[in-house]
Each structure stands twice: as structure tokens, then as C-alpha cells.
N, C-alpha and C positions, 0 to 999 in steps of 0.2 A: 564741880569739886574734883581736884586732881586725885587720881588713884594712888595709893601708897605703892612705892616702888617695890617690886618683888625681889627678894634676897635669896641667896643660896640656902639659908635656913628654911625659908618657905618651901623650896624645892625638896629639901630633905624630909620635912614633915609630910608633904604630900606623897612622896615616894616611899615613906616608911624606912628611911635609911639614916645614917649619921651624916652630920655636916661635913666631916672630913672626907667621907666617901664621895660626896657630891663634888668637893673641891678637886680630889684626885681624878674623878671622871671627867670633869670639865677641862683639866689640864692634860688629858690623855696620858696619864702616868703609865709608862711602859711596864711598871711592876704591879699594876692593878689587875686583878682577876675577879670578874663578877659573872654571875650566871646570866643567861640570855633573858630570863624572866626579870631580873633586877634591872638590866639594861633597858628593857622595854618600859618598866615603871618609871625609870629616870627620864627617858625620852618623852614619855607621855606627860609627866609633871612639868618638864621644861616647856613643852609646847602649850599645855593648858594654861599655865601661869604666865606665859609670854616672857619668860626669864631671859634677861640679857646680862652677861657678865660685865662687871666694872673693869674696863680695859686699863684705866689708869692705876687702879689698885693692883691688878694683876702684874703690871709692869714694875710697880714699886716693890711688890712682894718678891718677885722672882728675878727681876732685872732683865726679863725677856719679854718681847712683844709677840713672839711666835709669828712674825711676819717676814716674808722674804720679798725683797724688791727686785723687779725684773724690768730692765730698760730696753725697749725695742724702737727701731726707727719707724716701723709701720706694722700693721697686723692684717692687712688685706691679702698678703701672699699666703700660699698654702702652708709653707714651712713655718712661718712665724705664728700663724693662727693655731696650727696643730701643736706646735711646741708649747704655746701658752696653755692650751687646754690640757694637754697631757701632763705638763709640769704642775699645773694647779691640782689635778687629780692626785698625783703622787704626793705632793706636799700636804694636801688636805688629809690624806690617809694617815699621815704622821702628826696631825694636829696643828699644822701650819697653814697660814693663808698667804696668798700671793698678791702683792701690791704692784699692778702693772702700769708702767709709764710709757706712753707712746710719744715720741719726739717729732715725728714727721720730718726727720733729718734736719731740723732747725736748731742750730747751736744754742740760741737764746732759750728756746723751749727746753732743750736738753738740760741746761743749767737749772732752770726752774724745777724740772722734774726731779733732778738729783737733790736739790735743796729741800723739796717737799718730802722726799723719802727720808732724809736725815731728820727732819723735824718730826716725822711720824715715828721715829725711833725703831726702824727696821733692824732685824738681827743679822741679816746677810744680804748682799747685793750681787745680782748677776747682770753685768753690763755687756751688751752684744754689739755695740758700735765701735768706732775707732777712738781709743783712749786719748790720743794726743790732743783732741779738741777740748777736752775737759779734764786734762790730767791733774790740774790743781785741785779740783773738787773730788776726783777719785782718790787722790792721795789723802785728802781730809777724811773721806769716808773710811779708807783703809787704816787710819790711825785708831779707829774705834770699833770697826766691825770687819769681818772678812769680806773681801771684794773679789768677785770672779769675773774674768774676761774671757772672750772666745778666741783669743790668740795669745801665744806666749809673749810676755813682756820682760825681757832680761833686765835685771837690776831694779825692777819695780815690786812693791810688796803685794802683788796680786796673785791669787790663785788663777789657774787657767784650765779650761775644759775645751778641747779642740779636736777636730778631725785631723788625723795624720794622712795626708794625701800622697806621701812619698812613694809608697809601694804601688798604689793604684796608678799613679802617673807613669812610673817606670814600666809597669805592665802594659799600659796603653801605648807607650812609645815602642815597646818591643813588638806589639801587634802591628803598629803602623810600619815599622821597619820590615816586617814580614810582607806587608803589602807594597813594599818598595817606595814608600813615601820619603821624600828628601827634605821637605820643609813643612813645619807645622806651627800654628799659632795657638797660644794659650790665652783665652779670655778669662780675666779674673777681676774681681771687684776690690781686691787688696792683695798685697804680697804678704802672706801669712797663711794660716791654716795648713801648713805643710809645704806650700809651694817654695818658700825660701830655702828650706832644708833640701828640697828636691833639686833646686838649681845649683846648689853647692856640691851635689853628688852625681851630676850628669855623667852617663856612661858613653864610651866610644861606640860607634855604630848606630846611635840614635839619630833620628832626623834632626835637622837644625830646628831649634825651638826658640821662639821669641814670645815674651809675655806682653799683653796689652791690658792695661788697667782701666776699668770703668769706675767712675766716681758717682755714687748714688746721690751725693749732696749737690752736685752742680749739673747733673744731667748731660754728661759729655758723650753720650752714646754715638751720635752721628759722627762726631769728630774722630773718635777712636776707630769706628768701623771703616772710615775712609783710610786710616792708617793701616788697618789690617788688609784692606784691599790692595794697597800699594805694595805690601809685603808679598802678596800673591801666594798664600799657603796652599799646599795640596791637601791639608787636613786641618781641622780646627778642634781643639778641646775646650769646651765652654764650661767654666766654673762660675760665671759671673751673673747668672740669672737673666741673661739676655735671651729673649724669645728667638728661636732658631729661624723662623720664617723671615722676619724682617732682616736679621743679620745676613742671611744667605743671599739677599738681594744685592749685596755688595760683592759677592764672591762668585767664582766660577761654579756653575751648577754641578760640576763633577767633584767638587771638594768633598772629601769625607768628613763626617761630623761625629764627634763623640760628645754626648751631653752629660749632665750631672744631675742626680736627684737623690733625695733622702726619703721621699714618700712614694709609695707604689703608684699613686695617681697623679704624680707630677709629670709635666712635659709630654703629655699624650697628644701630640700635634699630628693629625692624620696625614698632612701633606709632607711631613718630614719623617724619614726613617733612619735614625742614627745608627751608625755601624757598631756602636758600643756605648757603655755608660760608666762613669765614675760614680759609684754608689756609696753614700754615707749612711751607715746603719742608724736609722732613726730611733728604734726602740732602745738600742744599747746606749745611744747618746742621752736620751731622756732619763733612763734609769741611772746611768753614771752621774749625770748632772744632779738629779734630785738627791741621790745618796751623798754626793760631795757637799751640796748646800746644807743638808741636814747635819752632816758630820761637823762642818765648820761652824754652824750656828750653835751647836752644843759644845764645841771645843774651840772657841774663838782664838785661843792663844797658840794654836798649832801653826807651824811654819807654812808659808804658801806652798802649794803643790801644783804640779803640772800633770794633768791627766789627759791621755790621748785615746781616741777611738779610731782604729785603722779603717780607712776606706778601701773599697775593692774595685777592681775593673772587671766588667763583664761584657762579653761579646753580645751581639744582638739577640741571639736565641737564648743565651743564659739570662739576660736581663728580662726578657719576656716571661721566661719560666719563673724567675724570682718574683716578678710583679704579680703573676697569677697566684702564686703560693701565698704572698703577703695579703692579697685581697681576701683570702679566706681566713685570715688571722683576726680574731675578735678585737685585738688591740688596735689594729688599723681601721677596722670597720667603724669604730667609735668616732674617728676623726675624718671619715671619708667625705662628708658633704659639708 
């Protein structure tokens, strides 16, 4: 015989509170204040009764699913996995869940992921790949919910959350100029994230700089690295996530290397000692992103905004000191392994 489904009224009776208080507690109403003792009784009643809220009824009643969709190409890399975990933690603290879609950089799978998210009635979407591949679907999404992308898209109804690399790249090139470097290569996985702004504001006295773009969708690493080798740079600034050891096989061993990281435990390759790093502040990015997603989900009619988090350039000693200090930060220790 099937057991009768537990209702919010049952939880209220077990916890000795009103039905309306249970409803506000389950919705994480920000105006609700209850004692720790009442909170403990509610949690115990929910657990003992095995209560599961009726999602369909909640959506019909509030017009909100309290779910954020996040689309990633993959999750095996340290940045993607840590971003997902940190974002989930931040969103769950505010009463939201994260619906994670992994596309494996397959355009057809990407379309299916986006369609599934819209059918699931998410409240807000964060898309981390290249919008041009699925622009039609993203525009459909943006017609009903706020859509965030990780690079600025002029003329599109998307919010953007991005790292601004302009200042960090300028400081990196100033440093290379002091080292009398005349020619440098910039390895990037797309022109965006501040690189485009940087190229339109290049200063006199900088080394000659040429950008080489890697495409994660078609695996063109070997071809591009051969082009870099023909350019014969005296220094390389890598923003593309290309492992340094294989890349350096194509270059003069004396080539200076500037790497890029957002987490203190990224790019610790013992055989390579970069002369500096372009550092993307991970904590600030996650906090800004989660705040922006929550704000947009609660106020979907607001105009699209562009939020930037400045990257910084650090010399070798400075980056080592920062890495050590961050490894003592509980926020990072949570996502270290």
C-alpha cells in the first residue's frame, strides 16, 4: 500500500508551527526570522517525515523555479570544477539550486542542454562558451529570463561577467620591455575577456605583440603552436590553458614565459618556472557572479549589465607569495582537491 504523501501541513503539525511559517521557511524568505530552536524543529520534522516540496506548485504560485542554469564545455579542469562547486555553494546559501549542463564542446549537445534548461523553467542562465554557435537559442532564452555570458556582446540582450585583462596585460608588457624583449606572443582561446580592448589601446615602447587563438572545439593546438614557432617570440603570455611544457617544445628554451591562473593550485609544473603570471581573482569572480545571478533572477526586468573583475600581473616572487597566502585561505582549501 502506497504511503500518503507528506504535506507542508504535516511538517507544521510535527514541528508545532503554523503552515505559513513552514512555507516561508522552505522559500528561504529573507524577511523571516526564527529562533535556532524553531529552525532545528523544522529541519527535524522535514527529515523525519521525508517531506519533498511540490516543485510544480511552487513554480505556479511564485512564478519562480529558484534554479540557475550553468552551461560549461567540461568540468574536468580545475577552474571549471571549482567554479561550479563554489557557485553552487553561494547560490544554495540564497535558496537557489544550480542546474549544471556539460556540453563536451559538442554543438548539438549544447543545443540539447539549452533546450532542457528552458523546459525545466530555470530563472537565470550563465553561459560560459562562445555565444555565436547557439545565438538563436540564447536569444530565445533572453526573451524570457536573464542570460549571462562570460564576455561582452555588444548589441545583444545579455548580461556579462568577465575578467578585464587590459591592465594586467599592459603591466606584463611593461615588465617585458624592461627585460628588453622585442617580440612577444599572446596565446588565447578567444579574442574577448579584455584582450580586444587591450589591442585597441596598445602603447608605444611595448614589444611587438601577436595573438594566436586556440579553438577548444576543433583541437587545433599543434597547428597554432607551429605558427607561434615561426613567429619566434622572445616571450610568451599564455591565456589559453595550454600546458606550458608541451608548448615550450616548439620554442627556443630561452623564451620567457608568463602564465595565467585563477586558482592558487593551478599551473604548478615543476619543470617550468614562469617569469610572471596574469592572475584572475577567483574569489571576487565567484562572489560577483553569484550576486549578479541572484539580483537578475529576482529582478528579471532590469537592463543587461556588464560587470568586470580586473586581473593583475605579478612577477615570479609576487605570485609565489600570493599563492602561499591563498592556500591558507579556507575559501580555497574547500576546493583544493
